[in-house]
C-alpha positions as CSV (number, residue, x, y, z in Angstrom):
1,M,-44.0,110.6,-93.8
2,H,-46.6,112.2,-96.1
3,P,-45.9,116.0,-96.5
4,S,-49.2,117.0,-95.0
5,G,-48.5,114.8,-92.0
6,G,-45.1,116.5,-91.6
7,V,-46.8,119.9,-91.6
8,R,-49.3,118.8,-89.0
9,A,-46.5,117.3,-86.9
10,G,-44.5,120.5,-87.2
11,L,-47.5,122.6,-86.1
12,L,-48.1,120.3,-83.1
13,I,-44.5,120.6,-82.1
14,A,-44.6,124.4,-82.4
15,L,-47.7,124.5,-80.2
16,A,-46.1,122.1,-77.7
17,C,-43.0,124.3,-77.5
18,L,-45.1,127.4,-77.0
19,L,-47.1,125.9,-74.2
20,F,-43.9,124.6,-72.6
21,T,-42.3,128.0,-72.8
22,L,-45.4,129.6,-71.3
23,G,-44.9,127.3,-68.4
24,L,-42.0,129.4,-67.2
25,V,-43.5,131.0,-64.2
26,F,-40.8,133.1,-62.6
27,G,-37.1,133.4,-61.9
28,R,-35.5,133.1,-58.5
29,S,-32.1,134.4,-57.3
30,F,-29.2,132.4,-55.7
31,E,-25.6,131.7,-55.8
32,V,-23.3,129.4,-54.3
33,F,-20.5,128.6,-52.7
34,L,-21.0,127.3,-54.8
35,A,-19.2,125.8,-58.4
36,S,-17.7,126.0,-55.9
37,D,-20.2,130.0,-58.3
38,P,-17.0,129.9,-59.6
39,L,-17.8,127.0,-56.5
40,H,-21.0,124.4,-56.3
41,L,-21.1,123.0,-52.8
42,A,-20.8,119.3,-53.8
43,D,-22.7,120.5,-53.3
44,V,-22.6,123.9,-55.4
45,T,-20.8,126.0,-58.2
46,P,-19.7,129.6,-57.7
47,N,-22.2,131.7,-59.5
48,T,-23.8,135.0,-59.0
49,V,-27.5,134.4,-59.5
50,R,-30.4,136.8,-60.0
51,H,-34.1,136.5,-60.9
52,T,-36.0,137.5,-64.0
53,S,-39.0,139.8,-63.7
54,A,-41.1,137.9,-66.2
55,P,-40.8,135.1,-68.7
56,E,-39.9,135.7,-72.3
57,V,-41.6,133.7,-75.0
58,S,-39.8,133.2,-78.3
59,S,-41.5,132.1,-81.5
60,P,-39.8,129.1,-83.1
61,T,-38.3,130.0,-86.4
62,D,-36.9,126.6,-87.6
63,L,-38.9,123.5,-86.8
64,K,-36.6,121.0,-88.4
65,P,-34.5,120.4,-85.3
66,L,-37.6,120.1,-83.2
67,A,-39.1,117.6,-85.7
68,T,-35.9,115.6,-85.4
69,F,-36.1,115.6,-81.6
70,W,-39.7,114.5,-81.8
71,E,-38.8,111.7,-84.3
72,V,-36.0,110.4,-82.1
73,R,-38.2,110.5,-79.0
74,D,-40.9,108.5,-80.9
75,K,-38.3,105.9,-82.2
76,I,-37.0,105.4,-78.6
77,K,-40.5,105.0,-77.2
78,R,-41.5,102.5,-80.0
79,N,-38.3,100.5,-80.4
80,F,-36.1,100.6,-77.3
81,V,-35.8,97.0,-75.9
82,Y,-37.2,98.0,-72.5
83,P,-40.5,99.8,-72.3
84,I,-40.4,103.5,-71.5
85,D,-42.9,104.1,-68.7
86,D,-41.7,107.6,-67.7
87,D,-41.7,110.3,-70.3
88,T,-40.2,112.7,-67.8
89,K,-36.9,110.8,-67.8
90,L,-36.6,111.3,-71.6
91,T,-37.6,114.9,-71.4
92,Y,-35.2,115.8,-68.6
93,G,-32.4,113.9,-70.4
94,A,-33.0,115.9,-73.6
95,I,-33.0,119.2,-71.7
96,R,-29.7,118.3,-69.9
97,G,-28.2,117.5,-73.3
98,M,-29.4,120.8,-74.7
99,V,-27.9,122.7,-71.8
100,E,-24.7,120.7,-72.0
101,S,-24.3,121.7,-75.6
102,L,-23.8,125.3,-74.5
103,D,-20.4,124.4,-73.3
104,D,-20.9,126.6,-70.3
105,P,-20.0,125.1,-66.9
106,Y,-22.4,127.4,-65.0
107,S,-25.6,126.7,-67.0
108,R,-27.5,123.6,-65.8
109,F,-30.9,122.0,-65.5
110,M,-32.3,121.0,-62.1
111,T,-35.0,118.4,-61.4
112,P,-37.7,119.3,-58.8
113,D,-35.7,117.6,-56.1
114,E,-32.4,119.3,-57.1
115,N,-34.2,122.6,-57.2
116,K,-35.4,122.0,-53.7
117,D,-31.8,121.3,-52.6
118,F,-30.7,124.4,-54.3
119,E,-33.2,126.5,-52.3
120,S,-31.8,125.0,-49.1
121,E,-28.3,126.0,-50.2
122,S,-29.3,129.5,-50.7
123,E,-30.4,129.6,-47.0
124,G,-27.0,128.4,-46.0
125,H,-27.6,124.7,-45.1
126,F,-27.7,121.4,-47.0
127,S,-26.8,117.7,-46.7
128,G,-23.6,116.6,-48.3
129,I,-19.8,116.3,-47.9
130,G,-18.9,120.0,-47.5
131,A,-16.7,120.4,-50.6
132,V,-16.8,122.9,-53.4
133,L,-16.8,121.6,-57.0
134,D,-15.9,123.3,-60.2
135,R,-15.9,122.1,-63.8
136,R,-12.8,123.1,-65.7
137,K,-11.1,122.3,-69.0
138,N,-7.7,120.6,-68.7
139,T,-5.3,122.8,-70.6
140,D,-3.2,119.8,-71.6
141,T,-5.9,117.4,-72.7
142,D,-8.7,119.9,-73.6
143,E,-11.1,117.7,-71.7
144,W,-13.6,118.8,-69.0
145,E,-12.8,117.8,-65.4
146,V,-14.6,118.2,-62.1
147,V,-12.2,119.6,-59.6
148,I,-12.4,120.1,-55.8
149,S,-12.1,123.8,-55.6
150,A,-12.3,124.1,-51.8
151,I,-13.2,122.3,-48.6
152,I,-15.6,123.8,-46.1
153,P,-13.8,123.7,-42.7
154,E,-17.0,122.7,-40.9
155,G,-18.0,119.9,-43.3
156,P,-17.4,116.2,-43.3
157,A,-14.8,116.4,-46.1
158,A,-12.5,118.5,-43.9
159,K,-12.0,115.4,-41.7
160,T,-10.7,113.3,-44.6
161,P,-7.6,113.5,-46.8
162,L,-9.6,115.2,-49.6
163,R,-7.8,118.4,-50.7
164,A,-8.5,121.4,-52.9
165,E,-7.3,120.9,-56.6
166,D,-8.0,117.1,-56.4
167,V,-9.5,116.0,-59.7
168,L,-12.6,113.8,-59.3
169,L,-12.4,110.6,-61.4
170,G,-15.3,108.6,-59.9
171,V,-18.1,108.5,-57.4
172,D,-18.9,105.1,-55.8
173,A,-16.9,103.4,-58.6
174,K,-18.9,105.2,-61.3
175,S,-16.7,107.2,-63.7
176,V,-17.5,110.9,-63.8
177,Q,-14.8,111.9,-66.3
178,G,-16.4,114.4,-68.8
179,A,-19.7,114.4,-66.8
180,A,-21.8,117.5,-66.3
181,L,-21.3,119.1,-62.9
182,Q,-25.0,118.7,-61.8
183,K,-24.7,114.9,-62.4
184,V,-21.6,114.7,-60.2
185,V,-23.3,116.8,-57.5
186,T,-26.3,114.4,-57.6
187,L,-24.1,111.4,-57.2
188,I,-22.3,112.9,-54.3
189,R,-25.4,114.1,-52.5
190,G,-27.3,111.8,-50.1
191,E,-28.7,111.5,-46.7
192,A,-26.6,112.4,-43.7
193,G,-25.0,109.3,-42.2
194,T,-24.5,107.5,-45.4
195,T,-21.1,107.1,-47.1
196,V,-19.9,108.0,-50.5
197,K,-16.5,106.9,-51.9
198,L,-14.7,109.4,-54.1
199,T,-11.9,108.4,-56.5
200,I,-9.5,111.3,-57.1
201,K,-6.4,112.1,-59.1
202,R,-3.8,114.3,-57.3
203,K,-0.8,116.1,-58.7
204,G,2.3,114.3,-57.7
205,E,0.6,110.9,-57.1
206,A,1.1,108.1,-59.6
207,K,-2.1,106.3,-58.8
208,P,-5.7,107.3,-58.1
209,I,-6.7,107.7,-54.5
210,E,-10.0,106.4,-53.0
211,I,-11.5,108.5,-50.2
212,P,-14.6,107.4,-48.3
213,I,-16.6,110.3,-46.8
214,T,-19.6,110.1,-44.5
215,R,-22.2,112.6,-45.5
216,G,-23.5,115.1,-43.0
217,D,-25.7,118.1,-42.4
218,V,-23.6,121.1,-43.4
219,E,-24.2,124.6,-42.1
220,V,-22.3,127.3,-43.9
221,P,-21.8,130.2,-41.4
222,S,-22.3,133.3,-43.6
223,V,-20.5,135.8,-41.3
224,E,-18.0,135.4,-38.4
225,H,-16.5,138.3,-36.6
226,A,-14.2,139.1,-33.7
227,M,-12.3,142.0,-32.2
228,L,-8.5,141.5,-32.6
229,P,-5.7,143.1,-30.6
230,G,-5.2,146.8,-31.5
231,N,-9.0,147.3,-32.0
232,I,-8.9,145.6,-35.4
233,G,-12.3,144.4,-36.3
234,Y,-12.2,141.0,-38.1
235,I,-15.1,139.9,-40.4
236,W,-15.0,136.6,-42.3
237,L,-17.8,136.7,-44.9
238,R,-18.2,133.1,-45.8
239,S,-21.1,133.2,-48.3
240,F,-23.7,135.6,-49.8
241,N,-26.9,133.9,-48.9
242,R,-30.2,135.5,-47.8
243,Q,-29.1,135.9,-44.2
244,S,-25.7,137.5,-45.1
245,P,-26.6,141.2,-45.4
246,A,-28.4,141.4,-42.0
247,R,-25.6,139.4,-40.3
248,M,-22.9,141.6,-41.9
249,R,-24.6,144.7,-40.6
250,Q,-24.9,143.2,-37.1
251,A,-21.2,142.3,-37.2
252,I,-20.2,145.9,-38.2
253,E,-22.4,147.5,-35.6
254,D,-21.0,145.2,-32.9
255,L,-17.4,146.0,-33.8
256,K,-18.1,149.7,-34.0
257,K,-19.5,149.6,-30.4
258,Q,-16.3,147.8,-29.3
259,G,-14.2,150.7,-30.7
260,M,-13.0,149.3,-34.0
261,K,-10.2,151.4,-35.4
262,A,-9.5,149.3,-38.6
263,M,-11.1,146.3,-40.4
264,L,-9.8,143.0,-41.9
265,L,-12.5,141.8,-44.2
266,D,-11.8,138.2,-45.1
267,L,-13.3,136.8,-48.3
268,S,-11.2,133.7,-48.3
269,L,-12.9,130.6,-49.6
270,D,-16.2,132.6,-50.2
271,P,-17.7,131.1,-53.4
272,G,-20.3,133.9,-53.7
273,G,-24.1,133.6,-53.8
274,L,-26.9,136.0,-54.4
275,L,-26.3,139.0,-56.6
276,D,-28.7,141.0,-54.5
277,A,-26.8,140.2,-51.3
278,A,-23.6,141.3,-53.0
279,V,-25.1,144.7,-53.8
280,E,-26.5,145.1,-50.3
281,I,-23.3,144.3,-48.6
282,A,-21.2,146.5,-50.9
283,S,-23.6,149.3,-50.1
284,L,-22.5,149.1,-46.4
285,Y,-19.1,150.3,-47.6
286,V,-20.0,152.6,-50.6
287,K,-22.4,155.5,-50.2
288,E,-23.2,156.1,-53.8
289,G,-22.4,155.1,-57.4
290,P,-22.5,151.8,-59.2
291,V,-21.6,148.7,-57.2
292,V,-21.4,146.5,-60.3
293,W,-22.4,146.7,-64.0
294,I,-24.5,144.0,-65.7
295,R,-24.1,143.5,-69.4
296,E,-26.6,141.3,-71.1
297,R,-26.3,139.9,-74.7
298,G,-26.3,142.7,-77.2
299,A,-26.9,145.4,-74.6
300,E,-24.9,148.2,-73.0
301,P,-23.9,147.6,-69.4
302,E,-26.5,148.7,-66.8
303,P,-25.5,149.7,-63.3
304,L,-26.7,148.3,-60.0
305,M,-26.4,151.3,-57.7
306,A,-25.3,151.5,-54.0
307,R,-28.3,151.7,-51.8
308,K,-27.2,154.6,-49.6
309,N,-27.1,152.6,-46.4
310,S,-23.3,152.8,-45.7
311,D,-22.5,151.7,-42.2
312,V,-18.7,151.7,-42.4
313,P,-16.9,155.0,-41.6
314,A,-15.4,156.4,-44.7
315,D,-12.0,156.9,-43.0
316,L,-11.7,153.4,-41.5
317,P,-8.6,151.6,-42.8
318,I,-9.7,148.3,-44.5
319,V,-7.7,145.4,-45.8
320,C,-9.6,142.8,-47.8
321,L,-8.2,139.2,-48.0
322,V,-9.0,137.1,-51.1
323,D,-7.7,133.8,-52.5
324,S,-8.5,131.5,-55.4
325,G,-11.6,130.3,-53.6
326,S,-13.1,133.9,-53.5
327,A,-15.5,133.8,-56.4
328,S,-18.5,135.5,-58.0
329,A,-20.3,137.7,-55.5
330,S,-17.2,138.0,-53.3
331,E,-15.3,139.2,-56.4
332,I,-18.1,141.8,-57.0
333,L,-17.5,143.1,-53.4
334,A,-13.7,143.0,-53.7
335,G,-13.7,144.7,-57.1
336,C,-16.0,147.4,-55.8
337,L,-13.9,148.1,-52.8
338,Q,-10.8,148.2,-55.0
339,D,-12.2,150.5,-57.6
340,Y,-13.5,153.0,-55.0
341,G,-10.3,152.8,-53.0
342,R,-12.2,151.7,-50.0
343,A,-9.9,148.8,-49.2
344,T,-6.5,147.4,-50.0
345,I,-6.9,144.0,-51.6
346,V,-4.3,141.4,-50.5
347,G,-3.8,137.7,-51.0
348,Q,-3.9,135.5,-54.1
349,H,-5.8,136.4,-57.3
350,S,-9.5,135.5,-56.9
351,F,-11.4,132.8,-58.9
352,G,-12.2,134.9,-61.9
353,K,-15.9,134.3,-62.5
354,S,-17.6,137.3,-64.2
355,K,-20.8,135.5,-65.3
356,V,-24.3,136.0,-64.0
357,Q,-26.9,133.2,-63.9
358,T,-30.6,133.5,-63.9
359,V,-32.7,130.8,-62.2
360,I,-36.0,130.2,-64.0
361,E,-38.5,127.9,-62.3
362,L,-40.5,125.7,-64.7
363,N,-44.1,124.6,-64.4
364,D,-43.2,121.2,-62.8
365,S,-40.9,122.8,-60.1
366,S,-37.8,121.9,-62.1
367,A,-35.6,124.8,-62.9
368,L,-33.1,126.1,-65.5
369,V,-30.0,127.9,-64.4
370,L,-28.8,129.9,-67.4
371,T,-25.9,132.3,-67.9
372,T,-27.5,135.5,-69.0
373,A,-25.0,138.3,-68.4
374,I,-21.5,139.4,-67.6
375,Y,-20.8,141.6,-64.7
376,L,-18.2,144.3,-64.6
377,T,-16.6,146.2,-61.6
378,P,-17.5,149.9,-61.0
379,H,-14.7,150.9,-63.4
380,K,-16.0,148.3,-65.9
381,R,-13.3,145.8,-65.5
382,D,-14.1,142.2,-66.5
383,I,-12.4,140.0,-63.8
384,G,-13.0,137.0,-66.0
385,L,-10.1,138.0,-68.3
386,E,-6.5,137.0,-67.7
387,W,-4.2,139.7,-66.5
388,A,-1.2,137.4,-66.3
389,K,-0.5,133.9,-67.5
390,G,-2.9,131.5,-65.7
391,K,-4.2,134.4,-63.5
392,K,-7.6,136.1,-63.7
393,G,-10.0,137.5,-61.1
394,V,-9.4,140.4,-58.8
395,K,-5.7,141.3,-58.9
396,P,-4.5,141.9,-55.3
397,D,-2.8,145.3,-54.5
398,V,-0.5,143.3,-52.4
399,E,0.0,139.8,-53.7
400,F,1.0,137.0,-51.4
401,E,3.0,134.0,-52.5
402,E,1.0,131.2,-54.0
403,P,0.7,128.0,-51.8
404,K,2.9,125.2,-52.8
405,P,1.1,122.3,-54.6
406,D,2.7,119.7,-52.5
407,S,2.1,121.5,-49.2
408,Q,0.9,119.2,-46.4
409,D,-0.5,122.0,-44.3
410,T,-4.2,122.0,-43.5
411,Y,-6.3,124.8,-44.9
412,E,-6.8,126.2,-41.4
413,K,-3.1,126.5,-40.9
414,W,-2.5,128.1,-44.3
415,H,-5.4,130.4,-43.7
416,D,-4.1,131.5,-40.4
417,G,-0.8,132.4,-42.1
418,E,-2.6,134.5,-44.7
419,K,-4.6,136.3,-42.1
420,A,-1.3,137.1,-40.2
421,K,0.2,138.6,-43.4
422,A,-3.0,140.6,-44.1
423,L,-2.9,142.0,-40.6
424,D,0.7,143.1,-41.1
425,V,-0.4,145.1,-44.1
426,L,-3.4,146.6,-42.2
427,R,-1.2,147.6,-39.2
428,Q,1.1,149.4,-41.7
429,H,-1.9,151.4,-43.0
430,M,-3.0,152.2,-39.5
431,A,0.4,153.6,-38.6
432,V,0.2,155.9,-41.6
433,K,-3.5,156.9,-41.4
434,P,-5.3,155.9,-38.2
435,A,-9.1,156.0,-38.3
436,G,-10.8,159.0,-36.8
C-alpha cells in the first residue's frame, strides 16, 4: 500500500471507531442467576450488574492493530471461497474474539436477540432448561470448562439426571470444550417444547453421559416465605431481579404480622442479580452505613450506602444460609449481614464472585457486558480471594459439612437437610437471646 493510502485508511478507521464508540447509548443493570453471576441461567452467569450513567469516548492512540483488523476483514471479504453477504456476522465475530481475549469469564458480547433474552432474565422468566452455567479453569489441565453450577428446582433440567458440577462437553453433538460461555448458552437456548441433548463428563464416571432435556418456560420465583413452628419466619431469596425488593418487603411484613420471633434467611442456590436490588434488600436489614464498596480501576473504593428503610427489627435473631451456589448479589447481602453482626452465616462457603459487570447497550440493540469493578463488603473484604485451599466467598460463621461428590441425593433432599441444621443454630440463638 502507498504510504499516503495507509494514512488515509488509518484516518478512516479512526473515524469509524469514533462513530462506533459514540453509538453507545446507555448502560443497563442486571445480574443473574446467573453464570450461574458467579451463575448464567443456561441460561445465565452469576454477576452483579449495574448501569453506566453516560458513555465514555476514548481517542485511539495506536492505529496499527485497527489497520490490521481492517486488512484482515478486507482479505476475508475479497478472498474467502464463499461470498460474505452479511458484514454483521464478521463484526460480531470480531467483537466476541476481542472480549474473549480479556480472559474474563464474566465479560461477554450479546447480539440483539441475546440482549432481549437477557432482559427477560432480569424480570425473572426465560425459556431454557433451568440450569446455571459457569465457566471455570480446570486446575489440572489449565483449560477452560463450562460447568453446571446448579439446577433450578422448578426447571426442566430438575426432571433429568443432570447434576451440579457436571462438566459440559457438547450440545447436540457439537463440542463446546474451550467455548465461550455465551456461545454455549446460545446453543442450549431454544423454544419451549424442543429438545436439546447435552453431553457431560461426571466425576467418577469413566465415559461421557448424554442427557436429553426438553426445553420449557422457566419462572424463577424471587422470594418464597413461610412461618415455621416456633414463630420462625423463613424467607428463601432465590434471585435479585427487579421484583425482588418489593417481594422481600412484602414477605417481611407478612411474617411480622404473624408474630415472627426469629428469621431464617435462605440464600441457597441464589446466583445474584441486580446490584441495585442487592443494596435495596440489604437496606431492609441495615439502617445506615455502607452496604458494599465498589472499586473501579485505579480508583479508591466508593460506598453504596444503606437507604434508611430498615424493616427488620434490630433485635430479631437471624441465621443466613449460604452454599456454593450463593453468588454475587447474594454474597453482597451475606457479607453485609456478617460485617454488621446482623446475622449468623451458616452453610458452605459461597461462590466467591466479587466482580461487577456493566451492561452497555450499543446502537443496534446489541450489548457489551464488561467487568468494570470489584466489590468489597462493608469491612472492605474481597470475597473473591481464597481464605483456605480451594475455598473463597463468604466464610460461614458455622460451617456445615460439604456434600459428598458421589451423593445420590436430590438437591431438594440435601437442601432440606441444610435448612434443618440452620434451624438448629437459630433455635440455639433464640434460647440465648429471644427477640423483643
